[in-house]
N, C-alpha and C positions, 0 to 999 in steps of 0.2 A: 689604565695603561701606565706603567712605571718607566721613567727614563732616568738613568743615573746621571746626575747633573755634573757640570764642569764649570770652571771659571769661564767667563766670557773670552773667547779667543781673540787674538789680536786682529784676525781677519774674519769677515763674516762667514758663517756656515750657511749652506744652502739647506733649507728645511722643506721637505715635501710631505704633505699629508695626503695620502692616497686613500680613496674609498673604492669599495668593491660591492656590487658588480657594476658593469657599465650602464650608462643611461638607457632606459627603456623608452626609446623614441616612439615606437609604434603606439604604446599605450598613452603616451603624452599627446601624440597627434590625435588619437581617438577622443581623449578627454577634451581637447581643445575644439574639436569638431562639434562635440555635444554642447560645449559651453557656447560656441558661436551660434548654434541653433537656438539655445535658450535666450541669448542676447537679441537675436532677431525678434523673438517674441516680446521681450521687454521693450525694445526700441519701437515696436509698432503699437504696443498697448499703452505705454505711459502717456502719450499725448491725448489719449481718448478718455481716460478714467474720469477726471474731474468734469469735463464737458458733459459726459454721459450721465454722471450723477446729477448735474444741474438740470438736465432735460427730464430725467426720471422723477426727480424731486427738486423743484425750484427753490424750496426752502432749505436745502442742504447748506450748511455753514462751513466756513473754513475750519472751525474748531472740530466739527464732526469728522471732516476729512482727515484732520490731524490725528484724531482718536483712532480712526481706522488704520492709518499708517503705523501708529504706535502698537496696535494689536498685531499687525504683521511683523513688526520688529521683535516683539516678545516671542512669537512663534519661531522666528529665525534664531533667536538666542538659545532657546531650549533645544531646538533641533540641531544646532551647531554643536552644542555640548554633547548631545546624545551621539551624533555622528562621529565626533572625535573619539569618544570613549569606545564606541562600537568598532571603529577602524583600528584603534590600538589593541582592543581585546581580541579581535579576530585576525589582526594583521592583514586586513583586506579592506580596500576602499570601495569595491564594487557594490556590495549590498546597500550601503547608505546612498550611493549615487542612483541606483535603480529605484530605491524607495522614494527618493526625491522626485523622480520623473513620474512615478505612479501618483503621488500626491498632487503634482501639478495638473495631471489630467482630471483628477477629482475637483480641484479648484476651478478649472475652466468650465466644468459642467455646472457648477454652482453659478458662475457668472452668466452663462447662457440662459439660466432659468429666470433671470431678473425680468426680462420682458414679458414672460408668460405668467409670472407671479409678482406682479407689480405691487401688490399689497404687502409683500414681504421683501421689497427691493432693498431696503436699508440693511436688513439682517443678512440678505444674500451677499451684498457688497462687503459687509463685515466679515462673514465667514470665508468669502473668497480671499480677502486680504490675509486672514489668519492662516489659511491652508497654503496660500502662495508663499507666505513667509516661512512656514515650516518646510515647504518644498525647497526653498532657497537655502535654508539651513542645512538640510541633508546634502544638497548639491555642493556645498562648500568643501566637502571632503576631497574634491579634485585638487584643491590647493595643497592639501597634505600629500596627495599622490605625486604632484609635480615636484614638491620639495624633496621627497624621499626617493623618487625614481630617477633623479638627475644628479650627476656628479657636480661637485661644488663649482668647478671652473666652467661648467656648462649651464649653471643655474640661470644666468642672465638670459641665455638664448631660450631656455625652457619657459621662463616667465614672460619673455618677449613674445613667444608664440601665444601664450595665454592672453596677453594684451592685444595681439594681432587678431585673435579669435573674437575677443570682445569688440574690437574696433569694427571688424567686418560685420558683426551683428548690428551694431549701432549705425553702420552705414546703410545696410540693406533694410533694416526694420523700418526706419522712417520713410525710405523710398517706397517700400511696399505699402506703407500706410497712406502715402500721397495717392497711390493708385486706388486704394480702398475708398478715398474720398469721393471718387466718381460714382460709387454705389449710392451715395446720398443717405437720407434718412426719411422714412423707415426702411427703404431699400427693397430687396427682392424677397417676396414671401416664400416661406418654406413650410413644410408640414408641421402640424401641431402648434401653430401660432408663432413659430420662430421666424426670424428675418436675417438675411445677410445684408449688413449695411456697414457704414464706415466705423461703427462702434463695436460690432460683434465679429466682423471679419477677422480682426487680429486674434480673437479668441479661438476661432476655428483653425487658424494657422497654428496657434499654440498646441492644439490637440495633435496636429500632424507632426510638428517638430518634436514634441515629447515622445510620440510613438517611434519616430526615427531614432531618437536618442536612446531609448530602451533597446532597440535592435542593435545599434552600434556597441553599446556597453555589454550586451549579452554575448555577442559573437566575437568581438575583436579587442576587448579591453582586459588587461591583466591587472587587477587591483591589488595584488599581493604586495605588502609593504616589505621592501628589502632593507633589513637593518644593516647598515654599513659596518664592515669590519675595519676600524680605523688603524692606520699605521703611521708612525712618525719616523721618517728616514732622515737622519742628519748626516750629511756628507760634506766634505770640504769642496768648495768650488775649485774646479781643476785649474782655472786660470790664476788662482791666488795661492794654492798650496801644493805641496807634494804629498800624495796620499800616504807614503811610508812614514811621514812625520806623526802619524796618528796610531793609536791602539784601539782595538775593538771593545765595546761595552755592550752587553746584551740588553735589549729592551723587551719586556714582557707585557703583553696586553692582558686585560681583565676578561679574557674569553678563551675559547678553544678554536682551533682550526676545524675544517670540515672532517678531518680524520680523527678528531678527538684530542690531538696533542696541543700543548701550550703554544699559543701564537707568539712569535717573537721576531724581532728584527734587530739590526745592530746600529750602533752609533759609533763614530770615530772620535777619539779624544787625544789630545796631546799627552805624552807620557808625564810631563811635569805638572799637569793639572791635578788639582785636588778635588775629591768628591765631597760635596756638601749635602745638607738635608734636602729631600725632595719637596716640591711644592705641589699644590693642587690647581689645575686649570679647569674651570667650568665656564659655562657661558656667563657673560657679564650682565648681572642682574640690573645694574644701574643703566647700562646701555639699552637693555630690553625695555626698562621702564620709560626711558626717554623716547624710544620708538613708539611705545604705546601712547605716550602723551602726544606725540606728533600725529598719531592716528586719530586720537580724540579731537585734536585741533581741526584736522581735515574733515572728520565726520561732522563736527559742528558746522563747519563751513558748508558742506554739502547738504546738511539738514536744513539750513536756512534756504539754500537755493532750491532744493527739490520740494520743500514744503510750500514755498511761496511763489515759485517761478510762474506757475500757471495762473493762480488767483491774482497775483500782483500784475502780471502782464495784461490779463483780461480787464482789470480795473483801470490801470494807468493808460493803456493804449486803446481802450474802447473796442476790444475784440469780442466778436460773438463766439459761440461754441464752435461753429464750423471754421471761423477764422483762426481760432486758437489751435485746432487740430492741424490745419494747413501750415501755419507759421511755426508751430512747435515741431512738426515733422521736418520742416525745412531746416530748422536749427539743429535738430538731432542728426540730420544727414550731414550737415557741416561739421558737427562735433565728431561724428564717426570718421569723416574724412581726415581731420586733423589727427585724431587718435590712430588712424591707419598709418599715416605717414610716420608718426612717432614710433609705432611698433615695428614697422619695417626697418627703421634705423637701428633698433635693438637687435632684431633677428639677423639681418643681413650685413649691417655695417658696424656691428660691435660698438654701439653708441655708449655702452657702459664703460668702455675703455677711454672714451673721449671725456665723458663727464661721469666721474665715480658716483656711486649711489648716494653718499652723504652730501655731496655738493648738489646733486640733482634734487634731493629732498629740500634743502634750503631754498633752492630756486623755485620749486613747485609751491611751497608754502607762501613764498613771496608773491607768486602769481595770484593766489587766492586773496592775499592782503590787498593787492592792487585792484582786484575786481570790486571789493567792497568800498575802496576809496573812490574809484571812478564812478560807481553807481550810487554813491551816497546822496541823499536828497539835500544838497548844499543850499544854504539860504540865498545865495546869489542867483539861483535858478528862478526865473520870473513866473513860469506857468505852474499852476497847481493841478491836482488830479480832478478830472471832471466827474460829476455825480451821475448816477444811473439815469438813463433815458432810452427811449426806443431807438433802435438803430436807424440812422438817417435823419433823426430829429435834432433840434438844437440842444447842445450840452450846456449845463449850468454848473458854475463853480462855487455857488453859495448854497449851503445846505437848505435853508428855508425856501429859497427860490426853486431849488430842484424838487423838493417835496411837493410844493404847490403845482409845479409844471407837470409832475408825474400824475398827480391826482386829476388834473384837468385834461390829460392826454386822451386822445380818441383811439390810440393804438392798443386796444385791449387784446391781450393774448400775444402781443409781439414780444420778441426776446429783448430784454434790457441789456444794455452795455454800459460800462463805466463803474465808478466806485459806489459801493453800497450807500444808500441815502441815510442809513442809520449810523454811519461813521463820521463823526464831526471832524476828525483829523484830516479828512480828504481836502477840506477847504484851506488848510494851512500847510499841507505837505507838498513841497515842490516835486514836480514830475520830471524824471530823468528823460533825456532824449531817447526815443525808441531805438535809433540806430546805435547810439553809444551803449545802451543797456544790452542789446542783443549781441553786439560785437564782443563786448566784454564777457558775456555769458558763454559764447562759443569758445572764446580764448581760454577762459577758466576751466570749463568742463572738458573741452577738446584737447587741451595741452596740460593744464595744471593737474586735472584728475588722473589721467593715465600716467603722467610722470611721477605723481605721488604714489599711486597704488603699486606700480611695477617695482619701484625702488624700495618701498616699504616691504613688499613681499620678498624681494631678492635679499635685502640686507637682513631682515628678520630671520629668514631661514638659514642664512649663512652664520648669523650670530649664535643660533641654537646649537649648531654643530651636529655630531653623529649620535643623535638620540631619536627615539620615537617621538615625532613631532605632532601626532594627532591631537592630543589634548591642548598643547600650547598653541597650535595653529587655530584650534576652535576658540580658545580664549582670546586670541588676537582678533578673530572675526567678531566675537561676541562683545568685546570691549567697546567697539564702535556701535554695535547694534543696541546696546543698553541705552544709549542716548536716544535712539529712535523709538523707544517704548513710550516715554512720556514727552520726549522732546517735541514731536510734531504738535501735540496738544498745547504745550506751553508756548511754542513759537507762534502758532496760528492764533492763540488767544491774545498774546501780546500784540500781534499784528492787527487783530480786530479792535483792540482797545486804543492803540496808539500809532498804528502804521509801521512802516519799515525803519524809522529813524533809530530808535533805541536798539533794535535787533542788529542793525548795521554797525552801531557803535560797539556792541558786544562782540561781533564777529571780527572787527578790526583789532580789538584788544586780544582776542583769542589767537588770532594769527600772529600777532607780535610775540606773545608768550611762546608759541610753538617754534617760531624761528629762533628766539633767544635761547631756548633749551637746547636746540640742535647745535647752535654755535658754541655755547658754553661747554658742551660735552662732545665737541667735534672729534677730539682725539680718541674717544671711546667707540665711535661709530665704525668698527672694523669687523671683519669676519672672524669666526672661531679659529680658522687657520692662522690668520695674522696674529691673533691673540696668543695662540700656542707658540708661534715663532718668537714673539717678544719674550714670553716667559722662559722658553728653553734657552734662548741666547743669553738670558740674564742669569738663571740659576737652575735650569732643569725643571722637569714637570712630571706630575701624575695627571693623566688625562682621563676623565671619567664622565 
């Protein structure tokens, strides 16, 4: 799009960048309903996976758990790239979204086979994680749809609805899982050796929600990507100028109107202004890089939290598998509640107008920084982590004593709680207070995570401007998922060798770097519209 430039006027020009067609709210609502159903599944399944693994195979290690999560992330990365290319190629996000739901149904079937094929349980867990990751990768195409189906000034509301849908899922999922705990284990017998219990009920729920999602997408979702025809309209603000003081200059776009004619609009210019050379306005690559770095910082924070949240809590606070499901479900419910309040503020109260995206990002990364500071195993904490013992028996804080007590215990077959007796660091690692840890966890995930994700999504899509965003959105998703390929294995291995201390130090440093990059490049964290306005007011522009 070429704009004949002028000298900067003595009074500001009003610059409108209009996009067409209008926001497709129906498809956005449908996409978010489907996303909410998927999040209900995630919110109810997450608290059960690690405890279920420990029941099926007591020798399951944190490192193996991390390897499974890494395999899931790898599948997510590959599928996200394929979904982005597929959506761009066909200019339609519906096929990858439906494919994601079909793959999720296949993954849930693998999970249900675990109890009847116990000899292959670890392989089934692995393949469940892989196909679940692939499913999530294809389903990420809904981000592209929201970006391209919404007008820029309505983008905050569109992504606010997305956050609302996720919050609703995280609110309902754990609540449903709490109800599932009444089923107990092994639960209600079903034909062919299957059972309905607190570990498998969320998977049966996932089958239902995936089927409903396919129905909604097939009947009421329009996934066609509407490539916006961008226009730049430059006109003097009526309160500052007299319109007759300006002369018209044609502005030609790099495209055609629907009738095949050249697309053009006009700009007004003072007669005395001189026309200089045109400039090029593209999305700011440095700003995009900084946003990607901020995403990496947040993903590393979440990687540590999600990889170690359940194993660390069970070890430090002496939770059994059933305790873990109950307490984690309660925390997920609280997290969903906070996230719900936050998303309502974006959708109905225009929270983005109160706290702009770039300020919100600095605040959210600071919240993660504070989480790791408050939950760090500081030396002034007096109590260390207790070693494994049968639930209800005396806990030992010395490794040698714990091993001897465990060998002499009469509680054969009883579930063990506490820190693994093979970990020497348990005896020297201070234990954080259970209430401080869980309150900080709810605050970080319930407020920090949604604040980060919604503002990253909004600002990133605004920065890219009027282009097909499928591949770049997939890249944005994948850049965080790359860390999850080997990150869980590395993090859980470091945790097994030395505990949480060094990992928390690393996370504090990562958060500081992320906040610093945002502050140093704060002036660049603006939308494509604002970037064009700056360029045009300075020396005119070519927008492409």
